[in-house]
C-alpha positions as protocol buffer text, in pm:
chain_id: "A"
residue {
  index: 1
  type: MET
  ca { x: 7912 y: 8752 z: 2901 }
}
residue {
  index: 2
  type: GLN
  ca { x: 8241 y: 8921 z: 2969 }
}
residue {
  index: 3
  type: SER
  ca { x: 8189 y: 9293 z: 3015 }
}
residue {
  index: 4
  type: ASN
  ca { x: 8377 y: 9617 z: 3054 }
}
residue {
  index: 5
  type: THR
  ca { x: 8264 y: 9943 z: 3204 }
}
residue {
  index: 6
  type: LEU
  ca { x: 8250 y: 10259 z: 2995 }
}
residue {
  index: 7
  type: SER
  ca { x: 8222 y: 10602 z: 3149 }
}
residue {
  index: 8
  type: LEU
  ca { x: 8113 y: 10897 z: 2939 }
}
residue {
  index: 9
  type: ARG
  ca { x: 7981 y: 11245 z: 2990 }
}
residue {
  index: 10
  type: ILE
  ca { x: 7634 y: 11331 z: 2868 }
}
residue {
  index: 11
  type: SER
  ca { x: 7425 y: 11640 z: 2924 }
}
residue {
  index: 12
  type: LYS
  ca { x: 7146 y: 11652 z: 3182 }
}
residue {
  index: 13
  type: ALA
  ca { x: 6891 y: 11653 z: 2901 }
}
residue {
  index: 14
  type: GLU
  ca { x: 7048 y: 11340 z: 2746 }
}
residue {
  index: 15
  type: ALA
  ca { x: 7059 y: 11168 z: 3085 }
}
residue {
  index: 16
  type: ARG
  ca { x: 6694 y: 11251 z: 3145 }
}
residue {
  index: 17
  type: ALA
  ca { x: 6594 y: 11131 z: 2798 }
}
residue {
  index: 18
  type: LEU
  ca { x: 6791 y: 10807 z: 2845 }
}
residue {
  index: 19
  type: ARG
  ca { x: 6636 y: 10745 z: 3186 }
}
residue {
  index: 20
  type: GLU
  ca { x: 6282 y: 10813 z: 3058 }
}
residue {
  index: 21
  type: ARG
  ca { x: 6322 y: 10596 z: 2747 }
}
residue {
  index: 22
  type: ALA
  ca { x: 6466 y: 10309 z: 2951 }
}
residue {
  index: 23
  type: ARG
  ca { x: 6177 y: 10334 z: 3196 }
}
residue {
  index: 24
  type: ARG
  ca { x: 5922 y: 10349 z: 2912 }
}
residue {
  index: 25
  type: ASP
  ca { x: 6075 y: 10042 z: 2740 }
}
residue {
  index: 26
  type: GLY
  ca { x: 6110 y: 9857 z: 3070 }
}
residue {
  index: 27
  type: VAL
  ca { x: 6484 y: 9799 z: 3032 }
}
residue {
  index: 28
  type: SER
  ca { x: 6796 y: 9921 z: 3205 }
}
residue {
  index: 29
  type: GLN
  ca { x: 6984 y: 10223 z: 3075 }
}
residue {
  index: 30
  type: GLY
  ca { x: 7281 y: 9998 z: 2993 }
}
residue {
  index: 31
  type: SER
  ca { x: 7059 y: 9765 z: 2794 }
}
residue {
  index: 32
  type: LEU
  ca { x: 6918 y: 10058 z: 2601 }
}
residue {
  index: 33
  type: VAL
  ca { x: 7270 y: 10184 z: 2518 }
}
residue {
  index: 34
  type: ARG
  ca { x: 7376 y: 9833 z: 2406 }
}
residue {
  index: 35
  type: ARG
  ca { x: 7066 y: 9818 z: 2183 }
}
residue {
  index: 36
  type: ALA
  ca { x: 7161 y: 10155 z: 2032 }
}
residue {
  index: 37
  type: LEU
  ca { x: 7516 y: 10033 z: 1964 }
}
residue {
  index: 38
  type: ARG
  ca { x: 7378 y: 9729 z: 1780 }
}
residue {
  index: 39
  type: ALA
  ca { x: 7138 y: 9951 z: 1580 }
}
residue {
  index: 40
  type: TYR
  ca { x: 7425 y: 10182 z: 1487 }
}
residue {
  index: 41
  type: GLY
  ca { x: 7628 y: 9884 z: 1366 }
}
residue {
  index: 42
  type: VAL
  ca { x: 7900 y: 9904 z: 1627 }
}
residue {
  index: 43
  type: THR
  ca { x: 7833 y: 9559 z: 1775 }
}
residue {
  index: 44
  type: PRO
  ca { x: 7696 y: 9249 z: 1602 }
}
residue {
  index: 45
  type: GLU
  ca { x: 7343 y: 9127 z: 1658 }
}
residue {
  index: 46
  type: PRO
  ca { x: 7318 y: 8846 z: 1912 }
}
residue {
  index: 47
  type: ASP
  ca { x: 7253 y: 8504 z: 1764 }
}
residue {
  index: 48
  type: GLN
  ca { x: 6887 y: 8445 z: 1838 }
}
residue {
  index: 49
  type: GLY
  ca { x: 6631 y: 8223 z: 1683 }
}
residue {
  index: 50
  type: ARG
  ca { x: 6842 y: 7912 z: 1637 }
}
residue {
  index: 51
  type: SER
  ca { x: 6613 y: 7618 z: 1576 }
}
residue {
  index: 52
  type: GLY
  ca { x: 6664 y: 7271 z: 1714 }
}
residue {
  index: 53
  type: TYR
  ca { x: 6778 y: 7165 z: 1369 }
}
residue {
  index: 54
  type: ASP
  ca { x: 7042 y: 7441 z: 1364 }
}
residue {
  index: 55
  type: VAL
  ca { x: 7182 y: 7305 z: 1690 }
}
residue {
  index: 56
  type: ILE
  ca { x: 7213 y: 6943 z: 1569 }
}
residue {
  index: 57
  type: LYS
  ca { x: 7253 y: 6976 z: 1192 }
}
residue {
  index: 58
  type: HIS
  ca { x: 7620 y: 6875 z: 1212 }
}
residue {
  index: 59
  type: LEU
  ca { x: 7500 y: 6534 z: 1340 }
}
residue {
  index: 60
  type: VAL
  ca { x: 7234 y: 6467 z: 1077 }
}
residue {
  index: 61
  type: GLY
  ca { x: 7335 y: 6187 z: 842 }
}
residue {
  index: 62
  type: ARG
  ca { x: 7606 y: 6050 z: 1071 }
}
residue {
  index: 63
  type: ASN
  ca { x: 7427 y: 5714 z: 1111 }
}
residue {
  index: 64
  type: ARG
  ca { x: 7500 y: 5586 z: 760 }
}
residue {
  index: 65
  type: GLY
  ca { x: 7552 y: 5214 z: 728 }
}
residue {
  index: 66
  type: ARG
  ca { x: 7388 y: 5127 z: 1060 }
}
residue {
  index: 67
  type: SER
  ca { x: 7050 y: 4975 z: 1131 }
}
residue {
  index: 68
  type: THR
  ca { x: 6759 y: 5201 z: 1038 }
}
residue {
  index: 69
  type: ASP
  ca { x: 6481 y: 4995 z: 1192 }
}
residue {
  index: 70
  type: LEU
  ca { x: 6572 y: 4988 z: 1561 }
}
residue {
  index: 71
  type: SER
  ca { x: 6227 y: 5095 z: 1680 }
}
residue {
  index: 72
  type: THR
  ca { x: 6020 y: 4881 z: 1442 }
}
residue {
  index: 73
  type: ASN
  ca { x: 6204 y: 4551 z: 1398 }
}
residue {
  index: 74
  type: PRO
  ca { x: 6108 y: 4302 z: 1676 }
}
residue {
  index: 75
  type: LYS
  ca { x: 6449 y: 4131 z: 1672 }
}
residue {
  index: 76
  type: HIS
  ca { x: 6605 y: 4446 z: 1820 }
}
residue {
  index: 77
  type: LEU
  ca { x: 6350 y: 4441 z: 2104 }
}
residue {
  index: 78
  type: ASP
  ca { x: 6395 y: 4074 z: 2214 }
}
residue {
  index: 79
  type: ASP
  ca { x: 6577 y: 4147 z: 2538 }
}
residue {
  index: 80
  type: TYR
  ca { x: 6435 y: 4493 z: 2600 }
}
residue {
  index: 81
  type: GLY
  ca { x: 6348 y: 4547 z: 2965 }
}
residue {
  index: 82
  type: ARG
  ca { x: 6545 y: 4247 z: 3097 }
}
């Protein structure tokens, strides 16, 4: 992830609240601010929850016209292991 640093001024009360919330959630203050930016709609949600199918779906169906019985037809296994 390419990142930039942002400096901003916040009040002591805001700094304390940020620190306490980050500690309570078990995350860094930066992570908490990034989460708030996503919730506010400033940054897009990270792409999570991709299934195995989502990763390979562009390959499904690419084997058209080739043998479909490689694992069950004994003639394909004649020289296997030699």
